N, C-alpha and C positions, 0 to 999 in steps of 0.2 A: 107765404111758405110751401112748398111742395107738400101733397099729400103721400106720396109716395116716392121711393128711391130710384124705382125704374118703372116704366109704362112700355110694354109692345103692344102697338096699336094695329087693329085692322088684319091679323094675320089669321091663315087657317090652322086653327090646334088640333096637331095630332097627337093626343096626349099620353100615348103609349100603353094604355089598356087593350087597344084592338077594336075600340068602338068607333064609328064612323066619325069622320072629321067635321069640325064647324067652326065657323067664323067669330071671333071673339078677342078681346083684348087680354094681356095680362098684367096684373101689377103686383110689385116685387116690394116688400118691405123687410127690412134686417136681413136679407140674404134668403128668405123663403118667399114662395108664392101666396100673396096676399089675396087675390081674386081671380077668377077666370070668368069672362062674361064682359057687359058693358062695364067700363071703368069711369066713374068719375073722379074729378080732381087731377092734379097735374103731377108729373112725375119729374124728379131732379133731374132724370135723363130721360129720353124716351127716343123708341123706333119704329118707324113705320115700317110694318111689315106685309102690306098689301102686296097681295100676288106671290107671298111664299107663306111656307109651312114654319108653323112653331112646333117644336117637337121639343121632347126631353133630350139633355145631351147624352150623348153617346157613353154607355159602360162597356168598357175595354177589359175583358177578364183576362187578358193572355198577352201580357208584355213585359219585357226586362228594363223597363225604366229606372229602377232604382239606383245604380250608379249615376245616370245622366241627370236625374231630378238633384242630385247633389251640387250640381255647378252648372245646370242649364233648368230652373224650375216651371217651365212651362210644357215640357213635354212636346216639343218640336220634334217631328212634326203632326202628332197626332192632333193637337189642340187646333191647328188648321182645318181639320176635316171633321170638326164638330163634336172630337171627344172631350168629353170634361171630366171622366174618371177612370184612372188604369189602376189594374191590379199587378203588381210587379213582385219578382221573385220567384218564378215561375220554375219549374223544370228542375228543383233541386238547388239555384244557383241565388243565394241573396248576399248582399254586404255584408251584412253581420249576423251572428256575433264575429268578430275580429280581434285577433290578439294584437297587441303593440308589436310592429316589425313585421308583422304577417301581410302587409299590402303588395309586396311583390308576388306574392303566391296568389293572392285575390286577383292581382293584375293579370298575371298568365293565364288563368283560369277562364274570366270573362272574354279575354281576347280571343282564345282559341274557341270554346264553346257557343259564344255569341257575336260572333266576328265582329268585335269591338277594338277599337284603334287603343292600344298600349299607351300612347302618348296621353289621349284624353282621358283614359282612366287614372293617370296620375294627377288629375284635378281632384279625385274624391277626398276631402277633407277627413281623412283617417282618424287624424287626431282629436276628432270631435265626438267621437264614442267608442265602445269597446264592446257592450252587451247589446243585444238586440232592443230591450226598451230603450236602451240610451241612443239609439240609432232613431226609433222613432219619434223620441222628444227631440233630437237634432235636427229633425225634419217640420217639426211644426212651427208655422208661420213663415216657411220659407219656400213654398209652393205655390204656383199660379194656378194649378190644376188639383183636383182631387185624386189621393192616390192612397190604396191600402198595399201593404206588403206581406207576403208570405215568408215565414223564416224558410231558409233552404236546409237541406238535410246536408249538404256537402260543406257549408260553413258551419254548422252545428260539429257537425264529426270532426274537421280540421280542429277545431277550438279546443275539441276535447283530448283527441287522439295525437295531434301535431303532424308530423312527417308519417307517422304509421298509417293515418286514416287513407291512404291511397296504397297500402301493403298487404293489410290483414282486417280479418273480422275483429269487433271489439268484444272485450270482456264485459262480463255481466257489471262490473262496476261503471265501467266506460259508458254501459247503456245506462246505468241509473243518472249518471251525471247529465248525457243527453235528453234523457227524460226529463230532469229539472230544468234545464235550459227551455224546452219546447213548452213545458206548462208557464214558466216565466214570461216567454215571449207571447202565448197566447192570452196570459193574463193583461199583458201590455197592450194588447190591442191587433196582435198580428191577424191577417187574413186567413190564416190557415198555416198549414205545412206542405212544402212541396218537396219531392224526391223522385229520383230517376234510376232506374237500371237498365235504361235503354243500351245497348251494345255500341252506339253511333257516338256516344259521350266520352271524348277524351280530353286531356289538358295540353299544354302547350309542349310538354314534354312525352307526348304520345302515351301518357298513363291513363288509364281508367278514371274517371272521377271517382271522388270520396264515396259517395253513395252507393256506387257499383259494388264495392267491396263489401256491403252491408250485408248480413243474415236477414232471413224474413223474419227471424225472431225482434232483430233491431228495427226493422221497419214497422211491425206490428206494435210494438213498443210504442215509440215514437207518434205513430197515427193515433192511437188510443189516448197518449198525453195530450193531441192535439184536440180530441173531442171532450175530454175531461176539463181540459185546461182554461176552456175561454167560453164566449156566450155564444160561439156559432161558429162561420168560417166554412172553409173547404178544404179539402185535401186535392191538392195537383199533383200526378204520380205520371210516369211512365213505365210501364213495367219490360222486363226483359225483351216479350215477344213484341214490343210496340211495334218493332220492323220485321214485316213479314206476316203478320195475323196474329191475333189473341189467342194461346194456348187455352186449351182446358183448364190447365192448373192455373193459368192466371186469371180465367175466367172466376175460378174460386177465390183467388187471392183478393182480386177486388172487389167481391161481394163479402168476404171478411173483413176489409177494411171498412167499408162504409159501415157495415152491422158494428165493428167493435167501436168506430168513432162517432157513430151517429149523426156523420156529416156526408154534405157528397163528396163523393170521388170524381176527379174530373181528368180524363185522360184524352188522349189523342190519336188521331187517324184510325178511328174505329173502322172496320169491314175493309180497309185499306192495306196495301203493303206497307205505307208509312202516311205520315201527316199530309205528305203535298199530294198524294193520289186520291183519284175517286173512288169513294167506296162501292165499286161495281160488282164483281164475281162474288166477293166476300160479305155483300151486305145481308143476305138471307140468315146466316148464321150470328153474324152480329147483332141483328134485330132480335134472333130468338135468344142471344146472351142477355141483351138489356132489358126485355121483356121478363125473362126468367128472373132478373135479379128485381126488379119492381115487386114482382110477386113473392119475393122473398122480403119485402121491405128495405132493399138494399139499394140506394140512389147512387146509381153510376152514370155517368155523363159523358160526351165525349165533344171537343171541340172538334167544328166542322170548318175546313179549309175552303172557303166560301170563293177565294178569289183563286184563280189558275197561277202557275207561276210563268213567268216571261222574263227570264233573267239570261242576261248574255255574258260572254266570255271569248277568250281567244287563246291559243295556245301557247302564245309569246310570255304574256302576264301569267299565264297558268290559271287555275280554278280548285276550289275543295270539292267540286261536284262529284267528282268520282274517285274519292277517298275507298269508297265500298269496292271499287272494280280494282283490287289489289295490284294485278300487274299493268293495266292500263295507266295507274296514278303513280307508277315508276317515273316515268318521263318529266314529272316533277319534282320528285322526290332525290332521285339519281341524277339526275341534270336540270341542278336548278339555275346555271346561267345561259344564257340564250344562245351562244354556241354552241355548247354542249349538249344542248337540246336538238336542234339541228342535226347534228353527227348522229345523235341516239336514234332519231326519228329516221334516219335512211339506213341505219344497218336492218338487214333482212332478218335477223335472227332476233333483234328486238321486235321488229314488225310482228314475227310469228309469234312470240310470246304473248303480246297484248292481245291480239288480234280478236278472241273470243271471251277477253274478261268482261267487258260489259254486257254481253249475254249470258254470262256465269258469274255474278257478283258474290262477294264473299257473303258468308252466312253464319261464320263461325267468331263471336266475337272475341275468341282469344288469339286469333291471327291477325286483328286489325280491326279497322271501320266498317261495320255493316250497312252504311248508307246507302240506298238502292241509287245507281247512278240513273240519269236520263235514258230513256228507251229511245233508240234510233231513229223509232216512228215520229217522236216529237222535240227531234231535234233537227234546227233548221240550219242553212247558212242565212245568215242576217245582211251582213256587209263583206262587200270584197273591194281589191285594191286594184285589181287587173281587168281589164275591159274582156278577155277571154272568159273569165270567170263569172260573168253578170248573169249567164244563163242558168247559173246555181243559184242565185238569190231568191229566198221564200221558200224554195224546196227542201223535203225532208232528206236526212242522209239516207233513208231506205230508198227513196225515189231516185236519188242521185247514183247511187251504189248499182241499182239494177240496169240504169242505163249504162253505165260504165262498165259493167260486167264484174265487180269487184265487192270485195267484203266492207258495210259501212264503215269500218274501221280504217280501211285503208282508203276510202272516197276522202275521209275527213282529213286525214294525214296528209295524202297526198295535195290536195286544194290547200291546206295551210302551208305546206312546204313552197308551194309554188309561190306564195306571197310574203315569204318570211316570218310566217306562223302568225302575220297579221291578219289572217280572214277571222271575221267575228261570225260567231254561230249562236244560237238564242234556244234555249229549253222553253217551249212553250206547249202547256200541260193542255189548254183548251182546246177541247176535241169534243163533237156532238157526244161522243161516250162519256166524257167527263162532265158535261151538262146535266144529261140525264142521270148520270148515278148520284151526283152531287145535289140534284134538285129531290129525288128520291129520299136520300139520307136527310136532308135539311127539313123534311117534312115531318121528321120523328121527333116528338118532345125531348128525348133523351140528346138529340145533338145539339149544341150550344154556337150561334154564329161569331166567328172570332177568329183566332189564331192571327192576329197582325204581326206578333212579334215586335210590336214597337219597341223602338231604342236597340233593336239587336240587327245585326248583319247588315249594318250600315256601309260596311265596305263593297256590297255587293248590290244594295238595294234599299228602298224605304218603305218597309209593309204598313205603313200608318195610314194608306191609302184605301186600306182593305174596305172601310167601311163606306165610304162614298163609292169603292165601285159596285159595292152590295147593293146599294140603293140605284147606282145607274142602270146594272145590267140587270141583276135578280128581280129588282122591282119594276122598273121602268122599261126596259128592252124587253127580258124574258118574261115579265108577269108571272113569275114563280111567286110572287106575294103581294096581295095588296098594299097601298101605302102604309096604310095603319097595321097591318099585320108585320111588314117590313120595320117599321118604326120600333114596334114591339118587341122585334127579335135581339134588337140591339141595343134596347133599354132597358125595357121592365122586367124582360127575362135575365140578363145578366146580373141585375142587382138584385134581383131576388134570389137566385143561385148564391149570390156573394153575400148575402145578408144583410146588404144596404136598404135598410128598412124606410127611408126617406129620400132616395133617389129613384130615378127612372120612370116618373110620371110628372106631368104637368097637371097638378091638383092642389088647393088649397092646402097649404100647410107643409108641402115637399119643399126641399130644397129647391132654389131657383137655379136649377143647372140647365139651360136651355140652349138648342141649335135652330137656327134660323135658315133656311134653305130655300132655293127653287127646286121643285120636284121636276120640272123640264128640261132642266141643264144641271143636275147637280152630279159628279163624277170628279174622278183625278183627271188632272190638268196636266201639268207639268214636272219634272223633276230636273236638280243642280246638283250637282258636286261642289260643295262648300267648305271652307275651311274657317268655321267658328268655334270649334272645340278646344279646350286648354290644350298648350302649346302647339298651336296651329294645324292640329288634327283634323283631318277632312272627312267628310262624310257625304250620303245622299239624305237629301232634302225632297219633300214631295207635297206638293202644293194643288188644291181642289180647285174646279169651278162650281158656281151656282151655291156655295155656300156663304151666306152673307155675315152671319155673327156666331160666335161662339161664347156663352154664358156661363161664369162659374160664381155659384153662391150670388147670384144678381148682380154680377159686375162683368160687363162686355170685354174680354180678354184678347177677341180676334175680331175686327171688322174688315170685310171684304179683303180677307187672305193676309191681314197685316196685325202685328202684336201691337196693342195699345199701350204706348207710353206712360200713360195715368191709371194702367190696370192695378198695380200693386200685384200683391200676391193675396190673392182670394182662395187660394186651395187649400183644403182641410186634409189632413191625415185621417182616415176613414178606420172603422173597426167596426166589424160584424155586429148586426142589432143592436146598435148605439144611436141615438137620436140627441142630439144637441143643439144649440142655437146656431144657425147656419152663418150668421155675420162673424166677422173679425177674423178669419184665417187661424186662429190657435188651435182648432181641434184636433 
């Protein structure tokens, strides 16, 4: 009879502590690591990891998997890349609480703000829960990876206020009702509370999302309720100045929220104009802020966008990347049909109106979206359909415009018009300045590697590859981190931040969440657009190279890039600062 449920033999253990690697076997019993070193006795299942690294499974603290996990239990594509634990419900958007009959509202919200297919979202089994505690219970025993869930401000506000949630501030009585919901959610095991005042967040009807209508008193009350209502966790929040640079008032607000909740407050894009830019010119001021917060006992962190954008689009299909360039974006809103768009772009008056729009994006949230558009210097021609345009491929719009003696807007539109708008452009933010700025920021302990946005924006990309990209480039290629420190950044640190006391380390007694990979080849490999969601909805998926196994609570769920048919559903619904037996999947 086997001694162990699983033995991983002959691997190089990088245990997540940051200590030097060592060759060792890892034995697993009842979902937990039982031994690390020489392991005697056989396993019911054995994996030979010779030549490979055995590390803790990746903990991804910024995802939007809560809708997807209700109908696709493994969190694809993140699980292919070694992720064993995700935190969902970020940015103020959670699936619950949800009143009966309110599913259409929920679907249109996620469809807009997180780029999810509305047809796929119809697969959410909304009749299985109403309250947030009921939602958590409905997920137990039904997921293949571990997941923790924030209770989102938008859902809470909608539940209490109905349609008024997007038109006005809440009354004191309504705030008290929301406080009770947040307390109940935290007591049931919520990962924390999430909210947004970001001016980039609108729903499908171009209305500000509910949390943007909340007063600071409401926000403070709910954040304090989260701190007092549970056993830990964190606050995920996007302040109103998250785009363009954190203001002094928002700095004080963030410190206040951290002190009143006594929880870590996690923001995005610190030191940059948005979460997708490198913290370059603004980093010194950002560093001053977080150091001041620490000196006052306030735990304020920021997610670091460690993977640059590499997003393609064409003017025929359109794109949401220019929503913050209000005049430029008119080509998509005023001319939704192809023929109309051609005519509009040929109109000299329209061209004159949009010419400077990208250089002068909107900064007033009352006028519309404030999402910063791609700079012309990082926008390139990626693919063309005519031979005479081949000379533009791989070049930036700034370079092309200088050669042609025109504004970059005109260069872009003229090339596109010459090919019936089929020219493919690519927004590629990786520059020497981006690498240097991101490296400096990532070295600071207030910055958390992540922001994969797993489960979101699958209409445009699949960010699930963020962590294998980090291992390939920041660890192997650029040597920004040692292998040991790089692993710690994406395992033990986010686990500690989120309060997962038995995850993120390969040590006896810890949950047997493991990733086995080849450090010489690990990285993203290929992407594919598939139709595997409810109602045949399509999405981008991503597969890595060099990842041999993803193991959740002692069960290999992915081997060599393929989901295992015998894996079952070993994932747990996690709650902060809670340690339970790891076997069984009902946690």
